[in-house]
N, C-alpha and C positions, 0 to 999 in steps of 0.2 A: 775486572772485578765480577764475581759471580754471586753477589749477595742474594739476588732474587730468582736465580735459575731454579726452575722446578721441573721434575720429570713426571709425566702423566702416570698416575697410579695404575698399575697393570692388574691389581687385585682389589677392585672396589668392594666396599662393605656391602652386606646384604641390606641395603637401605630400604628395600621393600618391607622389612620387618620393623622399621623404626619410625615412630611418629610421636607427636606431642600427646599429652594425656587426653585432651578433649577428643582428638582425632581417633585415638585408640578405642575409647569407649564406644564410639559410633560405628567403628569399622573392624570389630574384633574378628568376625568370620572372614571377611575379605583379607585382612592382614595375615591370618593363618595360611590361607590359600596362597598368597603371594610369597610368603616365607618358604613354603614347601616347594613352590615352583622354582624359586631361585636356587634352592638347594639341589633339586633334581637336575636343572639345567647346568649347574656348575660342577656336577659330578661329585658333590660333597655329601657325606652321610649326615643324618641329623645328629649323630653322636659327636661329630667333629666340632671343635671349638674354633670359631673364626675370631681372630684378635680384634677385628674391627667392631665386633658386637659389644665390646666393653666400653667403647667411646660414648660420651654423653651427647648424643645427637639431638639437635633442636630442629623442629620442623615448623613450617608456616601453616596457615597464614598469620603473620603478626609483624609489628614494627620491631626491628632488631637493632640494638645499639652496636656500634663498631668501635672497638678499642677506646671507649670513653670519650671519643671526639666527635662522632657523627652517628647518624641513623640511616637505615635503608629498609625498605619493605621486603620481608621474606615471604614470598608467595607460597601457596599450597604446592607441594611437589618439589620444594627446594629445602636444602639442609644447611645448617650452620653449626660451627664448632667454636667454642671460646678459645682463648690463647693456649691454655694448658692442653686442651684436647687436640687442638690443631698441631701442636708440637708432637704429640703422640702419633697422629695420623701421618705427619711428614716422615717420621723415623720409620714407620711401617712401610712406607713407599720409597725408602732409601733417599730421602731428601734431608738437608740440614735443617734442624729446628732453629727458630730464631728468637722465640720467647716473646714475640710481639705481634703475631698475626692471627687473624680470624678467617676461618674457612667458609666459603659460600659456593654451593653447586646445585645443579638440578638433579632430580632423582633418576634420570636416565644415564647419568654419568658421562655425558658427551663431552663435558668440559668441567674444569674446576677453577676456582679463583681464590685469591688470598688478599686480605686487606690489612694494612699496617700503617701506623702514623709515625712520621719522622719529624721530630720537633726541632728542626734546624732554624726556624724563624721564617720571617716573611721573605719569599723568593721574588726578586724583581724579574719580570718576564720580558725584558727589552733586549736580550742578547740574541745573536744569530746562532744557528745550529748547523755544524758541518758534519753531515752524515758519514762521509768517507773517513774522516778522522776518528769519529766515535766508533765506527765499526772496527777499525784497526786496533783501537785501545781494547775493545772487547776481545778480539782474537789474541792479543798479547797477554790477556789474563787467563787464557785457557790452561797454560802449563801449571801455574800456581794452584789453580782451582782443582785440576785433575790430580795433582800430587796428593792433595788432601783427600780427594774422593778415593784414591787407591789405598791410602792408609786406613780408610774406613771400610775397605773391602767392597766398594761400590764401582760401578762401571763409569767410564770416562765420558765426557761430552765435548764436542768440538763445534765451534761457531762457524757456520757456513756463510751467512750474509743476512741482509735485511729481508724479511718477509713482508714487513710493513714499515716503510721509512718514517722517521720522526715527523710528527705534525702537531702543531699547537693551536688550540681553539681559544681565541682571545675573549670570546663571550663567556664560555663555561669555565675558563681558566684550567683547561685540561690539556695535558701533554700525552701523546700516544706514540707508541712504536712497537715493533715486533721483531725479535731475532729468530732466525731459523737455525736450529741446532741438529747435530747428528750424534747418535750414540755409537757404542762399539760394534753393534750388529747392524749398523747403517740405518737404523730406524730414525725417522725424522721427527723432531719435536719443535713446537712453536711456543714461545713465551711472549704473549702480548702484554705490554705494560702500559699502565695509565697512571699519571700523577695528577691529582686534583689539588690545586693550590689553595691554602687556607691562610688565616691571619698569622698563626704561630708556627706553621710548618706545612707539610705536604702529606696527603693521604696517598699511600702507594697501593696500587691494585695490580696484581699479577694474574693473568688468565693463562691457563695451560690447556692446550688442545692439540690434536693432530692437524697437520697442514690441510687435509681435505675438509676438516670441520671448522677451520679458522673463521671464515667469513660469517658463517651462521652463528658461531659462538660469540664473535665480536658484536654482532647485531643483538643477540640475546642479552649479553652483559650490558651493552649500552642502554637497552630498554629498561633494565633494572636500575642503572645508574641515574635515570631520570627521577628516581625516588630518593636518591642519596642526598643528604643534607647535613652540613656541618651544624653543630649545636650553636645556640645563641651566643653571639660574640666571637665565634671562631671562623666566620666567613672571610674570604679574601677582601671583600669590600669593607670589613670592619676595621681594617688597619688604621692606626692613628700615629701621628708623629711621636717618636720615642720608643715604638715597638722594636723588638729585636729583629734585625735584618740578616738574612742568610749571607754567607761569604761568597756564594756562587749562585749562578743562574740556571737557566733551562738546560743548556748543554751538559752541565755537570750532573744534573739529575739523571741523565742517561748514562754518562760515562762512569759516574761514581764520584762523590765529593772528594775522596782522598786523592784520586788521580788528578783531578783538576787543580787542587791546591798544591800538589807536588810540583807541577809544571810552573806554577807562579811563585811559590814561596821557598822551594827547596824541601828536601826530604823531612828533616826533623820538625820544621815548623808545620808541615802538612800533617805529620803523625799526631802532634799535640792538638792541633785544631780539630782534626778528625775525631779523635777520641773524646774530646770535650763535647762535640756536636752529637756524637753517636754513643753516648754513655750507656744506652740500653741495648746496644748492638750485641748480638750473640758472639761468644768467644770464638767459635768455629769459623764464623764468617770473617771475623777480624783477622784470623790467621791467614786466610786466603787473600784478603786485601793487603795485609802486610807484605806478603810475598810479591804481590803484583806491583805495589808502590816501589819496593826495592828495585825490581827489574826496570821500572819506568825511570827511576832516578839514575840508574846506571847508564841508560841510553842517553839521558839528557846530559850527563857528565861527559 
């Protein structure tokens, strides 16, 4: 399943030209110089229109709400996009829009991250994680995902292996892993994934960076995640008897809920359960999942 795969944007916006209103008023002259410098260095004339300029960029410092479920501190030098603007940004970079993500990145564009909330219910964290099996499931999903990418006129992606094997922090209730991917031109891409467990679901965080920047990017993202906080009543510790419980655990968060249910319940039961749980899931992503689950079911038969 390729729900969260992201390709590093090769044409970053002229973020030096974009700031919040208060910051603009205090730094007009500096901002103009930065804009001109970026234009000159990029070889782009002032008359040319950059499609990224039209996005509604939000800049720090301020406390930023994330998909109506949590907050994080957005420092100075970092940028945020709401759900609608994030979808536009994803399409500009030849990524599938999902309709439920918020963008978060530093102004040096060394890495970028995406936050979304999956309201699958309370996830029990007592199951074991088989890294080898999960990696194979990811590789098996390459064909279905790449078929869809080709239909969109985009380059294909191939899963190579783990760049960062799965690990779960029982104190912070955070699950982490990173796949190493390869593009058609043999460029390597890393998607570092984090899942933060909450009372009614999981906050999904995807970090995109080049392999040589991964360690630094992970450290920087983790430092910002110390300011992450679920809203009142949404923390994992707020769970009470009677709350909705997810049908799968930690391993399925990595492999994808549809794949895990397919192996346990059979194809059609998995499809029904998955669509109910993922009712806000983007249609494009569902198509890729559908193809992957069909192939998985055939293997099981």
